[in-house]
C-alpha positions in Angstrom: -3.6 -6.2 5.0 -4.6 -2.6 4.5 -5.6 0.0 7.0 -6.9 3.4 6.0 -7.6 6.0 8.7 -9.7 8.7 7.1 -9.3 11.2 10.0 -5.6 11.5 9.8 -4.9 10.3 6.3 -2.8 7.3 7.4 -2.6 4.3 5.1 -0.9 1.2 6.1 -0.2 -1.7 3.7 1.5 -4.8 5.0 2.1 -8.5 4.3 2.7 -10.5 1.2 1.4 -9.5 -2.2 1.4 -12.7 -4.2 -1.9 -12.3 -6.1 -1.5 -12.8 -9.8 -4.0 -10.0 -10.5 -3.6 -7.4 -7.8 -5.2 -4.6 -9.9 -8.5 -4.7 -8.0 -6.7 -4.2 -4.7 -4.8 -1.2 -5.8 -7.8 0.3 -7.7 -9.8 0.1 -4.5 -7.1 1.9 -2.6 -6.9 4.6 -5.3 -10.6 5.2 -5.0 -10.4 5.6 -1.2 -7.4 7.9 -1.6 -9.3 10.1 -4.1 -12.2 10.4 -1.7 -9.9 11.2 1.2 -7.9 13.9 -0.6 -10.9 15.7 -1.9 -12.4 16.1 1.6 -9.3 16.6 3.7 -6.4 18.9 4.2 -4.4 16.4 6.2 -1.1 15.1 5.1 -1.4 11.6 3.6 1.0 9.2 5.1 1.5 5.8 3.5 3.5 3.1 5.4 4.5 -0.1 3.6 5.6 -3.2 5.6 5.9 -5.8 2.9 7.3 -9.3 3.4 7.2 -10.2 -0.3 5.9 -8.8 -3.6 5.6 -10.5 -6.9 6.9 -8.4 -9.9 3.3 -7.7 -11.0 2.3 -6.6 -7.5 5.4 -4.3 -7.4 4.3 -2.7 -10.7 0.9 -2.1 -9.3 2.4 -0.6 -6.2 4.5 1.7 -8.4 1.5 2.8 -10.4 -0.4 3.5 -7.1 2.4 5.7 -5.9 2.8 7.4 -9.2 -0.9 8.3 -8.9 -0.4 9.3 -5.3 2.2 11.9 -6.4 -0.8 14.0 -7.6 -2.0 14.4 -4.0 -0.2 17.8 -3.5 -2.4 19.3 -6.2 -5.3 19.0 -3.7 -3.2 21.0 -1.2 -2.2 17.9 0.8 1.3 16.6 1.4 2.5 13.0 0.9 4.8 11.0 3.1 5.9 7.5 2.2 7.6 5.2 4.7 9.0 1.8 3.7 9.7 -0.6 6.6 12.1 -3.5 6.2 13.6 -6.1 8.6 17.2 -6.1 9.4 19.2 -8.1 6.9 16.3 -8.1 4.3 18.3 -6.4 1.5 15.7 -7.4 -1.1 12.9 -5.4 0.5 15.2 -2.5 1.3 16.2 -2.4 -2.4 12.6 -2.2 -3.4 12.1 0.8 -1.2 15.2 2.5 -2.8 13.9 1.5 -6.3 10.6 3.3 -5.6 12.6 6.5 -4.8 14.8 6.1 -7.8 12.0 5.2 -10.2 9.4 7.7 -9.1 11.5 10.5 -7.6 9.3 10.2 -4.4 11.0 10.8 -1.1 10.8 7.4 0.6 11.9 7.0 4.1 13.3 3.5 4.5 13.1 2.4 8.1 14.8 -0.7 9.5 12.6 -2.6 12.0 14.2 -4.3 15.0 
């Protein structure tokens, strides 16, 4: 499930990403993000609440976030929030992996 609020630059991605070819999904989100950043000075906030990701989906997510790192060149800021359920160490580890791999500040937030 994806929600993109153009007014305030808030993107929410949640659910299970089990598609074998998730390229189209992430490409569509990139296009929307490009349009947003060219026409807005708002900080872009991306919130992930993933239940499960296949390895190919995680690679696509990393590529999307790598692309998102270019947002500051438009004068915008970028915030990334990674939600995980208490005790779900696998999802928490993915959030930390994003930080370690891309050097992006990722706020990992435990849900109750």
